[in-house]
C-alpha positions in Angstrom: 89.0 75.2 98.8 86.2 77.1 96.8 84.0 76.5 99.9 86.5 78.1 102.2 86.8 81.2 99.9 83.0 81.3 99.6 82.8 81.6 103.6 85.5 84.2 103.6 83.6 86.6 101.1 80.4 86.0 103.2 82.2 86.7 106.7 80.7 89.9 108.0 81.9 90.0 111.5 85.6 90.0 112.9 85.0 86.5 114.5 83.8 84.8 111.3 86.7 86.5 109.3 89.1 85.3 112.0 87.7 81.7 111.7 88.2 81.9 107.8 91.7 83.1 108.2 92.5 80.5 110.9 91.3 77.8 108.9 93.6 78.9 105.7 96.5 79.4 108.2 96.0 75.9 109.6 95.6 74.2 106.0 98.8 76.2 104.7 100.9 74.7 107.6 100.1 71.3 106.3 101.4 69.5 103.1 97.9 70.4 101.5 99.1 74.0 101.7 100.3 74.2 98.2 96.6 74.2 97.1 96.2 77.8 98.5 98.4 79.2 95.9 95.5 80.7 94.1 94.6 84.2 93.0 91.0 83.7 94.9 92.8 82.9 98.0 95.2 85.8 97.7 92.5 88.4 97.1 90.5 86.7 100.1 93.5 87.3 102.5 94.0 90.8 101.3 90.5 91.6 102.0 90.6 89.8 105.4 93.8 91.7 106.2 92.4 95.2 105.2 89.1 94.7 107.4 91.2 93.3 110.4 90.4 95.1 113.5 92.0 92.8 115.9 95.8 91.7 116.7 94.3 88.2 116.5 92.9 88.5 113.0 96.3 90.2 111.7 98.2 87.5 113.1 96.1 84.8 111.3 96.0 86.5 108.1 99.7 87.4 108.2 100.7 83.8 109.3 98.4 82.5 106.5 100.5 84.6 103.8 103.6 83.4 105.4 102.8 79.8 105.2 101.3 79.9 101.8 104.6 81.7 100.6 106.6 78.8 101.7 106.0 76.9 98.6 107.5 78.4 95.2 103.8 78.8 93.8 102.6 80.6 96.8 105.5 83.0 96.5 104.6 83.8 93.0 100.9 84.2 93.4 101.5 86.4 96.7 104.2 88.7 95.0 101.6 91.6 94.3 101.3 95.2 95.5 98.1 94.2 97.3 99.7 91.6 99.4 102.6 93.9 100.0 100.2 97.0 101.2 98.1 94.8 103.4 101.3 93.4 105.2 102.7 96.9 105.5 99.3 98.1 107.0 99.1 95.2 109.4 102.8 95.6 110.5 102.4 99.4 111.1 98.9 98.7 113.0 100.6 95.9 115.0 100.6 96.1 118.9 101.9 92.7 119.5 105.0 90.5 118.8 102.9 87.7 117.2 101.6 90.0 114.4 105.3 91.6 114.0 106.6 88.2 113.5 104.2 87.0 111.2 104.2 90.0 109.1 107.9 90.1 108.9 108.1 86.3 108.2 105.4 86.7 105.3 107.5 89.6 103.8 110.7 87.3 104.1 109.2 84.4 102.3 107.4 86.5 99.6 110.9 88.3 98.9 112.8 85.0 98.2 111.9 85.0 94.3 112.9 88.1 92.3 109.4 89.0 91.6 108.6 89.2 95.3 111.9 91.1 95.8 111.0 93.8 93.4 107.4 94.1 94.8 108.7 94.4 98.5 111.7 96.8 97.8 109.7 99.8 98.8 110.1 102.6 101.4 107.1 101.6 103.0 108.1 98.0 103.7 111.6 99.3 104.9 109.9 101.6 107.4 107.5 98.8 108.5 110.2 96.5 109.3 112.4 99.0 110.8 109.4 99.9 113.1 108.5 96.5 114.0 112.0 95.6 114.8 112.3 98.5 117.2 109.1 97.9 118.9 109.8 94.2 119.4 110.4 92.6 122.6 111.3 89.0 121.3 114.3 87.4 119.3 111.8 85.7 117.1 110.6 89.0 115.6 114.2 90.3 115.3 115.1 87.2 113.3 111.9 87.5 111.2 112.7 91.1 110.5 116.6 90.3 109.8 115.5 87.6 107.3 113.0 90.2 105.4 115.8 92.7 105.1 118.2 90.2 103.8 115.8 88.8 101.3 114.6 92.3 100.1 117.8 93.5 99.8 118.7 90.2 97.6 121.8 89.3 99.8 123.0 85.7 99.2 125.4 84.1 101.7 
């Protein structure tokens, strides 16, 4: 894991940043993904998201956050203002439903726990979710946005 983080810190091009983000996303989708619930991985994902210029990199970063946040440890590590701000920024900048669904899914997963819900309960998150829902053309985005709104609101069935 340390090698991947080191590669990410040295990535200077959009393509190299995308390779790192894609590797993290792919690992996060496996059972090994719980290893990614680390502060150094979180900080790297925030940095990659802040530097993202392409929809592809935004989608890879948001999905990496989304998949890491499926595990309880990931939810805790990712419940920070930095993660929230980068997700909002990528959501507002998004031009594709792939990014919108990934960002809304990440917010949804982080907001499952109380600490994530508190971090995500802001006007900026609300505005980003509403904007992504309005701009979307797919049910996948709408479902992810609805799930994020439900979790941020703290509504239980």
